[in-house]
N, C-alpha and C positions, 0 to 999 in steps of 0.2 A: 765413532761417536754418533753420527747420524743414524746408523743402523739400529741404535738403541730405541729409536722412536719412529723411524720411517722405513718403508720397504725400499731400500736403495743398495746398489752394488757398484763397485768401482768398474768403470768401463775398461775394455781391453786396450783401447787407445782413445785419444781425444781428451778434452777437458770439460766435458759436460757430464753432470750427474743427473739422472732422471729418478724421481722418487714418487711413489704413490702417496697420496695425502689421506689422512683420516677423514672418513665421511665422504670422500670422493669429489668434493667441490673445490676444484683447483683454483678457480678465480677467487672465491671467498678466502681461501687459505692464503693465497699470495697477497691479496689486499690487506688482510689482517696482519700478516707478517711485516709488511711495509709500514703500516700505520703504527704498530705497537713496538716494533724492534728495529725499524729503519734498515731492513734487509730486503733487497729486491731479488725476486725470482720470477720466472716467467710461467704463467699457467700453460700447461701442455695443450689444453683445448684451443688456445689461441694460436698455437704453432702448427696444428695439424688440420687437415681438411676432412670433413665428414664424408664418408663413403658408405653407401648402403645402410645408412642409419647409425653408423658407428664412427665415433671420433677417437682414433687411437691414442690421442694425447689427453683425453678427458680423464680427470682424476689423478693427474700427475703434474709435477712441477719440474722445470729444468733449472738447474743451478750451473753457472759457469765458474770454473775455477781459474780465473784469469788474474786475480790480485796476488799480492805477495802472500806467502804461506801464513804468516801471522794474521793477516786480515781474513783469509779463508777460515782459519781456525776460530777467530772471533765470530765470524758470521755463522759457522756451524754451531757454536755454543748458543748463539741467539736463536737459531732455528730449533734446536733441541728444547730450549726453554719455552719458546712459543708453542711448539707442538704439544708439550706436556700440558700447558694451560688450555689449548684448543681441544685436546682429548678430554680433559677434566670437565670443561664447561664450554662447549662450542657456542652456545648462545651468548656467553659473556664476552666473546671476542668477535662479535659480528663487525665486519668492516664498515658497514653503512654508518653506524654510530661514530666510529673513529674518524671516518672521512668528513663528517659534518662538523667535527670539533675544530 
């Protein structure tokens, strides 16, 4: 389901999914997703340390699959819906406006 809209693959082990976000702004994507769909993911740029001018987490989000399966599926559906609106009109889903509401 998530692979329809994001560059994401199942890990060999573990319960984290890492996905590239459209446009590369992982913080804006995560804030907008929380504000509009009440789904929390972590911006990859906040989880990695910059080295030689490169932050390996930048442009990616981390999703933890720790809830019950039904809740993870609901969250995935919301992420897909948000991503489709984000790709269609990124300026329409700016998190700054949503955060001030």
